[in-house]
N, C-alpha and C positions, 0 to 999 in steps of 0.2 A: 297216323303217326297219332297215337295220344300222346298230350303235354302232361309231363309230371306236374304234379300236384304241389303246390308251395305250400310249405309250413304255415303258422301261424306270426311265428318269429322272424321268417325274411321277409314278408310281407310286412313288419313293423317298421324293419330294417332301411324299406324302398320309401317309406314315408316320408324322411325325415328328420328336421328337428321336431320336437314338442314346443311349445309356447314358453312351457317351462327352463325348458334345456335352452335355448335361446338367451332366455334373459339371463342364468347363470350364469352363459357363457360372455357375452357384454360386459357384464357387472365386474368380471374376472378380469379380464381385457383391460375396464377401465381401471382398477384399482393399480393392479401395473403400472400402467400409464403415470397413474399416479405417483407413485412410487418410483419410479423413473424422473418423470420429471421434476421433484423435492431432489432425489439428489444431484439432478446435473445443478439443479441452482447452486445447492452444497458446493460443489464444483466452481461454478464461476468464481463466486468471494473468495475460494482458497485461489484458483489460480491469478486475482485480481492482488489477493495478499503478494504469493511471490512475487509478479512481476515488478510492486511496487519493494520488496526485497532486494531485489536483483541491481533497481535502476539506484537505490540506498547503498548497496555495497560497490559499486561500481564508483558511486562519489565517494565511498570512504574512500578507496583503494586510491582516487585519483585525488584525496586530499594527503593521503601517505605519502604518496609519489613524488608530490610538489613540496611538503614542508621538506623531505632527505631535499630534494633539488637546492629549496632555500637555504639548508643548514649548510651545504657542499658549496656555492657557491659566495653567497653571504652573509652568511651566521645563521645563529639559533634567533636572534633578534628578529628579525624580518618576518618572520612566521605569523608576529602579533598583529600582520597588517592584512592577512587574509579574514580575520575571524569579521563575520558577518556579510562575506563577500560572497558571488554568485560562482557556488560550486558547479553547475553545469560549464561553466568558463571552461572549468579543467578538461572535461572532457572531447575529445578527438571527435564521436560522436557521439549526440546527443542521442535523448529518444525520439524517435517519431510525433510525440503528441508534446513535446516543449514548446508553447508558446511564443518564450522569449522575458524577456523584465515588460512587466505590467506595473505601472503604479497603484496600490490602492485598488485592486481590483476587484470586483464583487463576485466572489466563488457561487453564487447561485445564476451569474451570467454565462458560466464555464463548462463543457461539454464536459461530462465522466469520462476519467479517463485521461485529462489534462494537467500536463506540469505548467509552473510558470514561476518567475522568480519578482521578489516585491523590494526596492531595493528602497522603497522607505524605513521599512523596517527589515531589513537584510535579511529575509524571510521565503523558501523553496516552499510551494505551495502547488498541493495536489489534490485533485476534484476526486472524489470517489466515487465509481461507476457502478458498484452494486452494493444495493440498502445492504447496511447489516455485516460486509466486509471488516470492519476498523471496528473498535469499541473503544471508551475511555470511561471515565468514572462521573461523566455528563449520562453515559449511552452511547445510542450510534455518530460516527459521526460522520459528514457529510462533505470533509474534507480537509488533509494533514498538513501541516506547517513543521517543516526543518531548519536550522539553525546551524550556522559554521558555528563554533565555541571554540576560544581558546582552552586548550589546560592547561594547569599551572600551581606552580605550589607555591603557598600564599606567605612566605617568608617573614612579612612583618605584620599579618591577619589584620593586612588595612581594609580585603574585603573587594578589593580590587585591584587589576593588573599592574603593577608599578616596572616600568622598563629599567632592566639594571640592576632591580633588588629579588623580585619573583625568577623561579625558576621554571622557564618555560618545558611543559613535554610533550606538546603535539596541538592535535586539530583532530575537532571531532565534528561530525554532522549528529547531532541527536534532536529526535521527535521534540516538541515543544506542546506546550496543552494546546485544544483548541480556548478560542476568547470564550467561548460560551461556557468552556469547564469552569467548573466552580476553585479549581487550583492552579487556573492558568495562572502564570506567573514570567515574565518576560527577566529570566536575568543570564547573568554571564554564572559558567558553571567553575569552580575549582576545588582542587584539589590540595586535602590539610593530609599533615603527614604528625 
């Protein structure tokens, strides 16, 4: 029995990849991997921003509920006592990464994703996990700070809240500027009309 002759094309296909084809294939795969890693990196930062927004939203809701509770039970004047307080105390279930109260902590010594409350200056802090997740006028931030502030109408334009004179409109949890930020100013926010 005679074996059929193979054509030059079929012999070429049996040889496998040439070195040039292999280099092109590996280059394409490496490019796709780099693009995928870049996209995943951006998604990590976006997920961190969403997680922080979720915690801040829950804290703002808890502040609203506590404001309403105090208004009904004790009157609106009692709301001013919550300014500078720890908003995490209002949550039934705190985030798993909440470390509790820490006096003047060094954010460099904290792990990324940790929350803490500083009773010295009445701020809630968050150590940023992924570089570039949050920006400010001073550039990328490595930690965030929030403070419970009293919103009120400054009736007598004194620049500070005066019980019985100014009209309280509620509480808010506001992000305050990073200390390295040149626009940093720790002050009470007031509403003017």
